[in-house]
C-alpha positions in Angstrom: 31.2 -33.8 23.2 29.7 -34.7 19.8 26.7 -37.0 20.6 25.8 -37.2 16.9 29.3 -37.6 15.6 31.8 -35.0 14.5 30.7 -35.2 10.8 27.1 -34.5 11.6 28.0 -31.6 13.9 30.1 -30.0 11.2 27.2 -30.1 8.7 24.4 -29.3 11.2 24.5 -25.5 10.7 24.3 -25.9 6.9 21.4 -28.3 7.3 19.5 -25.9 9.6 20.0 -23.1 7.1 18.4 -25.3 4.3 14.9 -25.0 5.7 14.6 -21.2 5.6 16.4 -21.2 2.2 13.8 -23.8 1.0 10.9 -21.7 2.3 12.4 -18.6 0.5 12.7 -20.4 -2.8 9.1 -21.8 -2.5 7.3 -18.6 -1.3 9.5 -15.8 -2.7 12.0 -16.6 -5.4 9.8 -19.2 -7.1 6.8 -16.9 -7.5 9.0 -14.1 -8.7 10.4 -16.4 -11.5 6.9 -17.5 -12.3 5.7 -13.9 -12.6 8.4 -13.3 -15.2 7.4 -16.4 -17.0 3.6 -15.7 -17.0 4.2 -12.1 -18.3 5.0 -13.6 -21.7 1.9 -15.8 -21.8 -1.9 -15.4 -22.2 -2.6 -17.4 -19.0 -6.0 -16.9 -17.3 -7.6 -18.1 -14.2 -9.9 -20.6 -15.9 -9.2 -24.2 -14.8 -7.9 -26.4 -17.7 -7.8 -23.4 -20.1 -4.9 -23.6 -22.6 -2.3 -20.8 -22.6 0.4 -19.9 -25.0 3.5 -17.7 -25.2 2.6 -14.3 -26.7 6.0 -12.6 -26.4 5.7 -8.9 -25.4 2.0 -8.6 -26.2 1.0 -8.1 -22.6 3.5 -5.3 -22.2 2.1 -3.7 -25.4 -1.4 -4.0 -24.0 -0.4 -2.1 -20.8 0.4 1.0 -22.8 -1.4 0.7 -26.1 -4.9 -0.6 -25.2 -8.3 1.0 -25.0 -7.7 2.0 -21.4 -4.3 3.5 -22.1 -5.3 6.8 -20.4 -6.3 5.0 -17.2 -3.1 3.0 -17.1 -1.0 6.2 -17.4 -3.2 7.8 -14.8 -2.5 4.8 -12.5 1.3 5.3 -12.9 1.0 9.0 -12.2 -1.1 8.3 -9.1 1.5 5.7 -7.9 4.3 8.3 -8.2 2.3 11.0 -6.6 1.1 8.6 -3.8 4.7 7.5 -3.1 6.1 11.0 -3.1 3.5 12.4 -0.6 3.5 9.4 1.6 7.3 9.2 1.9 7.7 12.9 2.5 4.9 13.4 5.1 5.2 10.0 6.8 8.9 10.5 7.5 8.6 14.2 8.6 5.8 13.3 11.0 7.6 10.2 12.2 10.7 12.2 12.9 8.8 14.8 14.8 7.0 12.2 16.9 10.3 10.5 17.6 11.9 13.7 18.8 8.8 14.3 21.0 8.9 10.9 22.6 12.7 11.0 23.0 12.4 14.0 25.4 11.4 11.6 28.2 7.8 12.8 28.7 5.5 11.4 31.3 3.8 8.2 30.2 6.1 8.1 27.2 5.6 4.3 26.9 1.8 4.8 26.6 2.4 7.6 24.0 4.8 5.4 22.1 2.3 2.5 22.1 -0.5 4.7 21.0 1.5 6.0 18.1 2.4 2.5 17.0 -1.1 1.1 17.5 -2.3 1.7 13.8 0.6 -0.5 12.6 -0.6 -3.4 14.8 -4.3 -3.0 13.8 -3.6 -3.9 10.2 -4.9 -2.6 6.9 -8.4 -4.0 7.0 -9.3 -2.8 10.5 -7.8 0.6 9.9 -9.6 1.0 6.6 -12.9 0.0 8.0 -12.5 2.3 11.0 -11.8 5.3 8.7 -14.7 4.3 6.4 -17.0 4.4 9.4 -15.5 7.7 10.5 -16.2 9.2 7.1 -19.6 7.6 6.6 -21.8 10.2 4.9 -24.7 9.1 7.0 -23.7 10.2 10.5 -20.0 9.4 10.6 -18.2 11.3 13.4 -15.8 13.0 11.0 -18.6 13.9 8.7 -20.6 15.5 11.5 -17.5 17.4 12.6 -16.9 18.7 9.1 -20.5 19.7 8.8 -20.3 21.8 11.9 -17.2 23.5 10.5 -18.9 24.0 7.1 -16.3 22.0 5.3 -16.6 19.6 2.4 -17.8 16.1 3.5 -17.2 14.3 0.3 -14.2 12.3 1.7 -14.0 9.0 -0.1 -16.8 9.7 -2.6 -15.2 12.8 -4.1 -13.1 12.8 -7.3 -11.2 15.8 -6.0 -10.5 14.7 -2.4 -10.7 10.9 -2.2 -7.1 10.3 -3.3 -5.8 12.7 -0.7 -7.8 11.0 2.0 -6.4 7.6 1.0 -2.9 9.1 1.3 -3.8 10.5 4.7 -4.9 7.1 6.0 -1.8 5.4 4.6 0.4 7.9 6.5 -1.7 7.5 9.7 -1.2 3.7 9.5 2.6 3.7 9.2 3.9 6.9 10.7 4.3 4.9 14.0 6.6 2.5 12.2 8.8 5.4 11.0 8.8 6.9 14.5 10.1 3.7 16.0 13.1 3.5 13.6 13.9 7.2 14.1 13.6 6.7 17.9 16.1 3.9 17.8 18.5 6.1 16.0 18.0 9.0 18.4 18.6 6.8 21.4 21.9 5.6 20.0 23.3 9.2 19.9 25.9 9.7 22.8 24.7 12.3 25.2 28.3 13.7 25.3 27.9 15.1 21.8 25.0 17.3 23.0 26.9 18.4 26.2 29.9 19.4 24.1 27.7 21.3 21.6 25.8 23.2 24.3 29.0 24.2 26.0 30.1 25.7 22.7 26.9 27.8 22.7 25.0 25.8 20.2 21.2 26.4 20.0 18.7 23.6 19.9 18.1 24.1 16.1 21.9 24.0 15.5 22.2 20.9 17.7 19.5 19.2 15.6 21.1 20.3 12.3 24.7 19.5 13.1 24.4 16.7 15.7 21.0 14.9 15.6 20.3 14.9 11.9 23.8 13.6 10.8 23.8 10.9 13.5 20.4 9.5 12.5 21.4 9.3 8.8 21.3 5.4 8.8 17.8 5.5 10.3 16.7 8.0 7.7 18.1 5.8 4.9 16.2 2.8 6.3 12.9 4.7 6.7 13.0 6.3 3.3 13.8 3.0 1.5 11.1 1.1 3.4 8.5 3.8 2.8 9.3 4.2 -0.9 9.0 0.4 -1.5 5.9 0.1 0.6 4.1 3.1 -0.9 4.8 2.0 -4.5 3.4 -1.5 -3.7 0.3 -0.3 -1.8 -3.1 -1.5 -3.1 -4.8 -3.0 0.0 -5.8 0.3 1.7 -7.1 1.5 -1.7 -9.2 -1.6 -2.1 -10.6 -1.3 1.4 -11.4 2.4 1.2 -12.5 3.1 -2.4 -12.0 -0.2 -4.4 -10.1 1.9 -6.9 -12.9 4.3 -7.6 -12.9 8.1 -7.7 -9.5 8.4 -9.3 -7.7 6.4 -6.7 -6.3 3.6 -8.9 -2.5 2.9 -8.8 -0.3 0.6 -10.7 -0.3 -1.9 -7.8 -4.1 -1.8 -7.6 -4.3 -2.4 -11.4 -2.2 -5.5 -11.0 -4.5 -6.8 -8.2 -7.6 -6.1 -10.3 -6.2 -7.8 -13.4 -5.1 -10.9 -11.5 -7.9 -11.4 -9.0 -10.7 -8.7 -8.9 -11.4 -8.3 -12.6 -15.1 -8.3 -13.4 -14.7 -10.9 -16.2 -11.8 -13.4 -16.3 -8.6 -13.0 -14.4 -5.7 -12.2 -16.8 -2.5 -13.6 -15.2 -0.4 -12.6 -18.2 -1.4 -8.9 -18.1 -1.1 -8.8 -14.3 2.3 -10.4 -14.4 3.5 -7.8 -17.0 2.2 -5.0 -14.8 4.0 -6.6 -11.8 7.3 -6.5 -13.8 6.8 -2.9 -14.7 6.1 -2.1 -11.1 9.2 -4.0 -10.1 11.3 -1.9 -12.5 9.8 1.2 -11.0 10.5 0.1 -7.4 14.0 -1.2 -8.3 15.1 2.0 -10.1 13.7 4.4 -7.6 15.0 2.4 -4.6 18.4 2.0 -6.2 18.8 5.7 -7.0 17.6 6.6 -3.5 19.9 4.1 -1.8 23.0 5.4 -3.7 22.1 9.1 -2.9 21.3 8.3 0.8 24.5 6.3 1.3 26.5 9.1 -0.3 24.8 11.5 2.1 25.8 9.3 5.0 29.4 9.4 4.0 29.4 13.2 3.3 27.9 13.8 6.8 
């Protein structure tokens, strides 16, 4: 019954768990600790260059340097980006989930079409929309010209940030739809039958049956979209490379660590990453407590 011996069989589950735990320590926990460590140093990307501990100097540089106004604008953009993405993405995702859940014809095709942008990835999606908005003959540009609308798109200081938000929502609304759809399909049909027998309208059924029952799905969607939106930099890099007032705190971290025009500043980038972590942790924690309390109240 125990070909490898009873002792080995007893410790086998723990041994199998060690591999994913080791991978987590190497690729997740380890780099996180290193980020905290480097945020207190003047480390750069130059091979063989000496580095020293500088205390809180990097944190001071984030908010008291020559580009202080740009840094605060990046933080403001991050919060604005997160608020609009979380709100619109989840509203649209819930609407699409309600639509697909009504057992329409070819609902599998519709569901796959909605989810396709998630599968395409950031780079492909970004390049597709850059071609769509190309000022020299892009399909969206030509359409807007015929409608006599502004065609600045990604090269406009007034509209580029809104278009980046639009593309971000377009990419991930299918993900939110899938989670909402799973919650909708777990609601017992008997609840709706009982509600309609009592004379409940469709809006009242949604408000008093559907919405309370998908509270766990709402919590998951809101938390994932909050964390994802605050950490977004890749779609900004693909669409505008941070130009035209589209910089965010996450993009600044990437720029300082990798894409700086001079020398990479690991210390400054690590300090920015720690500030971003505090933003994400605080907002996600407050949201989690509020959403969990709402689930209990409902």
